[in-house]
Phi, psi and omega in degrees: 000144178278136176287121182295342178267355178295139181282166175301319180300319180290323176295319175297319178297316180298316178299319175293320180293323181273354185304320184286328193249331185216086188300312186302314182292322177297319181295320179300313179295319184295319179292323174295322181295315181298319178297320182285336188271009182300129182083356177251097189303307183300312182294322178292324177294316176297322182286322176292326179301306184291324179297317178303318181296316182294318175300320180294324178293328182277353183083016178262080196284326176301301177300324183296316180295323179299312181298313183302311181297318182294318178298321178299320181294317180294321182294316180303320176299328179278353182068026179267091187297323180297308181296329175293318175305312178303318177299317179302317180294321181290321173300320177299322178295324174297316178300325180297315179297334178270002179082012181264068193290324177292324177293322180295314180304319177299315179293314182300311183293329173292325181279335190302312181300318181298314183288324172303315183287341186279350179067016180270092193294323186291314174301317179301308179300318182296315182297319177298325178289319179295326173301310181298319184292321181294320175295326178294322183295331180262017174061039178243066185298327178297324175288326186289323189306311184300319182292317182294320185291320175294325177295314179299319179295316183292320182295316179295319178303319187259004179066032177269084187300319184294317178297320179298320179296319178290331177289322172294327173297316176302317178293325176295324176297320177296315178300320181295326176297331181269002180083008186264072185289325180296314179294320177298313179303321179295317181293323182287330176297318179295317185298318182293322177297313177301317182296315181295328179290337181281351180056035180261158176251041179277079187295329178296314178296323180293322179294323179292324178297315179292323177302313179296319179301317177299322179294323179293320177297316181299318181298329182273358180086013184267072186298315178304313181295319176301312182292322177298318180292324180293321177297325177296317181296320181303308185296313182295315184293321183291323181298321189248020171073024180267080191296317179301321184276335173294315179295317182301317183295315176303310183297313182295323176295321179294320180295317183296313176305313181298318180299333180258016170079012181260072191290322177303307179300320178298320178297327178297317177291318185289326182290326175294315181296316179299317183296320183294312183298318180293320185295322186255016172062031177265074193283340187296337180257000185297314188296331176299314175296320179295324176296316179292324177297317182296325184288325178291314180298322181294318182297324178280354177087008179264086191283337175300307178294324176303308176305315178300318179284330172300314179301314180296325177306306186297318181295321177294319179297318173302317178299319179297314178302321179294317180294319178298318180291322175298320176298314182297316181295323177298318178295317183297314180303314184291315178303319178301309180302315180295317181297319178299316181298314178300317179295323183294324177297328180285335179305324182294340182257356183256164178280165179303325175298312180295326175299308183301317181294327181292315184301321180296316180294321178297324180294319178294329177290319179299318179297320180292323176297320179295316179298317182291325181290339180256007185233137169284121188288335181282314185262343184082355177286161169298157182247180184303324182297329181278323186290313190309295187294329180286324175294323178301320180293314185300314185277353177284344179279128187275166172062049177211154174263145173218146179235157181223135180246128178242119183240152184216135183286136184282136175056037186296323182299320181297327175299312183296316183291324185278309189256350180100165185285337176295324177292319180297320177297322178302319178297315184292324179293324179292320177301314179302316185298314184292318180298315180294326177289324181281329183296143179278162180304326185275354185278162181235130185214163180193161164279118192274331181151136178061236178258018180261137174232154181227145181224118176260124187240103180285151183054043185221137177272169187291325184299315182291321179294325178293330178292318179297316180295322176300319180299317180298318178302313185294317181295321177293318183296334179273354184279143175258142179234130185294331181268001182225066185298126178071011184252128171270135180249130179242164178238158168239148182223144170245132185239138178221148178233157183210139174254119179282109183254006177089357183273352181217162178275176182294325181293318182298315181292324175297318177298317184296315183297313180298318179295320182286325177290322175299317175301316181295321181294321177301319179293323175299316179294314185292332180275007174122356175074176179050057179198167182245128176247142181250143172209135182256143171283320184226119166061032182250013178075207185283142177295154182215160181234151176198000000 
């Protein structure tokens, strides 16, 4: 129970104190503090900050981001540059949980100079570790190392044992990327010793350490020990309300069981993870579990359930792309509003000449931002944000046939893993060049996400669209790549057609076309790749490949 006489400051302090040991009680205090701080800018900012951190620890990333952005806006109103920088770092932490590592890095690097100047050593060491961790997640261990090494040195110097333990965890993850599982396990052993010596109840950090330790044991082939550690994480996370880590432990255990051919045991873990993620609306991780479940059912010969989970996997992946885009746009929108407000305050101190010049500069920035928001920076093609409303408009017109081609690079992960991401980028740019060259003036195309590209052809039947797709496949197969010497890259394509009869809207027709083309693409992949498969949404008979 909350003390009705407790001040807002005391509630915030209680929430901060309990953050490491009792998340639910900490959340209760934080929510009370937010409610009581209405109209008090500084206290409300502090209350939103701690509530956002608690939500993030619980895996409730949507509310966490909302609180973090709102707190940042309030600190900016107060002119508190250090607290704004801290909020940027905390927003970056949410982005890391959402898998938006490059966005997180942008915020971390933006916050670093302000936090370095503040002499707040604990925040500084945490931020350095977060920077290193984010670089590790995008497989850039060479960039991660300087930040982690600085973090380790500062943590030892200032006696920050907890942060030192987490930095050793980040370094161990980098080692595991390089296949150095024994060295990683040694670092994690030291990290766990340091963590236990701090006598802290930081269960979130402890769960992360055990998850890393399980990965090192799995890498060394010690399956029983890896599974034992994952069971330990599951129990610890469940006891202390760490929903994200409980689901992560279940997912990892399921994946390990499947990799070792124990599909029944894998499904037991994966179904628990799916139930947990669905119950708490943590949808960003659902598709990974669905993929593992689909692979298990396929191995067991239950192709109906395998197909259902594959469908959910594709739907979940699409949902993740949408959620990530919405998170980015929400942050960009708030940053723009804050930037606009700051500029407007300056207008009152500037001459009319400076005001006019600033308006002109802002207009140019808005145009550049709009162009960037509609363009895929790697390939130069339009992106999904550009594609959706224009495709809706095309498909809203009745009494016409339209076809859609969905193409996907074959074995693209193998290209990245074998030749490096620069080689993968070269392949994606070449696909973009060929697609733009083949498209007609009335066609609409974009990079749809990852190695997928889409082409919408109005007033076109599937047979004609398939011929164009076949040209694209042949031209890419004949392309030479300087970063992939002697290696041929191929594409698979799914084609669907639809007659707009006025019975549905543009969005419904687009979803139907994409769904049918995606299924056709799946058959092209399943049938051996480097081929075009056709499927019709309405009245085109049986699907076919060729």
